[in-house]
matplotlib code that plots the C-alpha trace (Angstrom):
import matplotlib.pyplot as plt

x = [0.6, 1.6, 4.2, 7.2, 8.0, 6.8, 8.8, 7.1, 3.7, 4.4, 5.8, 2.7, 0.4, 2.3, 2.1, -1.6, -1.9, 0.5, -1.5, -4.7, -3.1, -1.7, -4.6, -7.7, -8.6, -10.8, -7.9, -5.8, -8.7, -9.0, -5.2, -5.2, -8.2, -6.6, -3.5, -5.5, -7.5, -4.4, -2.7, -5.9, -6.4, -2.8, -3.2, -6.4, -4.9, -7.0, -6.6, -5.0, -8.4, -9.8, -6.8, -7.2, -10.8, -10.0, -7.2, -9.5, -12.1, -9.5, -8.4, -11.9, -12.4, -9.1, -9.8, -13.2, -11.6, -9.0, -11.8, -13.8, -10.9, -10.3, -13.9, -14.0, -10.8, -12.2, -15.5, -13.7, -11.7, -14.7, -17.2, -15.9, -19.3, -22.0, -24.0, -26.6, -25.3, -21.7, -23.1, -24.8, -21.5, -19.6, -22.4, -22.7, -18.9, -18.8, -21.7, -19.7, -17.0, -19.6, -21.2, -17.8, -16.7, -20.0, -19.7, -16.0, -16.9, -19.6, -17.2, -14.6, -17.1, -18.2, -14.7, -13.1, -16.1, -16.2, -12.4, -12.3, -15.0, -13.4, -9.9, -11.4, -13.2, -9.9, -8.1, -10.8, -10.4, -6.9, -8.4]
y = [17.5, 20.1, 22.8, 22.7, 26.4, 29.8, 29.6, 26.3, 27.9, 30.8, 28.4, 26.2, 29.2, 30.6, 27.3, 27.3, 30.8, 29.9, 26.7, 28.7, 31.4, 28.8, 26.4, 28.6, 30.9, 33.1, 33.8, 35.0, 37.3, 38.5, 39.2, 41.1, 43.1, 43.9, 45.1, 47.3, 48.8, 49.5, 51.2, 53.1, 54.3, 55.5, 57.3, 58.9, 60.0, 58.0, 58.9, 56.6, 55.7, 55.0, 52.9, 51.0, 50.2, 49.1, 46.8, 45.3, 44.7, 43.0, 40.9, 39.8, 38.6, 36.8, 35.1, 33.9, 32.5, 30.7, 29.2, 28.3, 26.4, 24.6, 23.6, 22.3, 20.2, 18.9, 17.9, 16.3, 14.2, 13.1, 12.5, 10.8, 10.7, 13.3, 14.1, 16.9, 18.0, 18.2, 20.4, 22.6, 23.0, 24.0, 26.3, 28.1, 28.5, 30.0, 32.2, 33.7, 34.6, 36.1, 38.2, 39.5, 40.3, 42.1, 44.3, 44.9, 46.4, 48.5, 49.8, 50.4, 52.4, 54.4, 55.3, 55.8, 56.5, 60.3, 60.6, 58.5, 60.5, 63.8, 62.6, 61.4, 64.7, 66.5, 64.1, 64.5, 68.3, 67.8, 66.0]
z = [2.5, 4.9, 4.1, 6.3, 6.2, 5.0, 1.8, 0.8, 1.6, -0.7, -3.4, -3.4, -3.5, -6.4, -8.2, -7.8, -9.2, -12.1, -12.8, -13.1, -15.2, -17.7, -17.8, -17.5, -20.4, -18.2, -15.8, -18.7, -19.6, -16.0, -15.8, -19.1, -18.1, -14.7, -16.4, -18.7, -15.9, -13.8, -16.8, -17.7, -14.2, -14.0, -17.4, -16.2, -12.9, -10.5, -6.9, -4.4, -2.9, -6.4, -7.3, -4.0, -4.7, -8.2, -6.9, -4.3, -7.0, -9.3, -6.4, -5.7, -9.3, -9.4, -6.0, -7.2, -10.4, -8.3, -6.1, -9.2, -10.7, -7.4, -7.2, -10.8, -10.3, -7.0, -8.6, -11.5, -9.0, -7.0, -9.9, -13.0, -14.8, -15.3, -12.2, -11.9, -8.5, -9.8, -12.5, -9.9, -8.0, -11.1, -12.3, -8.9, -8.6, -12.1, -11.2, -8.3, -10.8, -13.2, -10.4, -9.2, -12.7, -13.5, -10.4, -11.0, -14.4, -12.8, -10.1, -12.8, -14.8, -11.8, -10.9, -14.3, -16.6, -16.3, -16.3, -19.5, -21.3, -20.4, -21.6, -24.9, -25.4, -24.9, -27.3, -29.9, -29.9, -31.4, -34.5]

ax = plt.figure().add_subplot(projection="3d")
ax.plot(x, y, z, "-o")
ax.set_aspect("equal")
plt.show()
């Protein structure tokens, strides 16, 4: 099915994101973590460049999760019984999400770690 106009293209893309957010537990986790990181980075006073890197990292994880969901649905349509190669496709796709999530945590720590520790030290002095 081809979209007839730009509005339909955005609508179908939004439906795909919404489907994944509603149906996939991990996407809910990614969105919650993303919101937490954005709020934390604003609270810690991250620079525009740091915030940009964090947003790109978040987008990378979410995009991989969207692709992973699409791959899983596609494999389920094509293969209706267990097949070892179907398992490999699903495992590799999930692995891409895991790698992107791992590096996003590392990047987040590199950018926000010192700021967070310093802020916590300041807060602990009040107690």
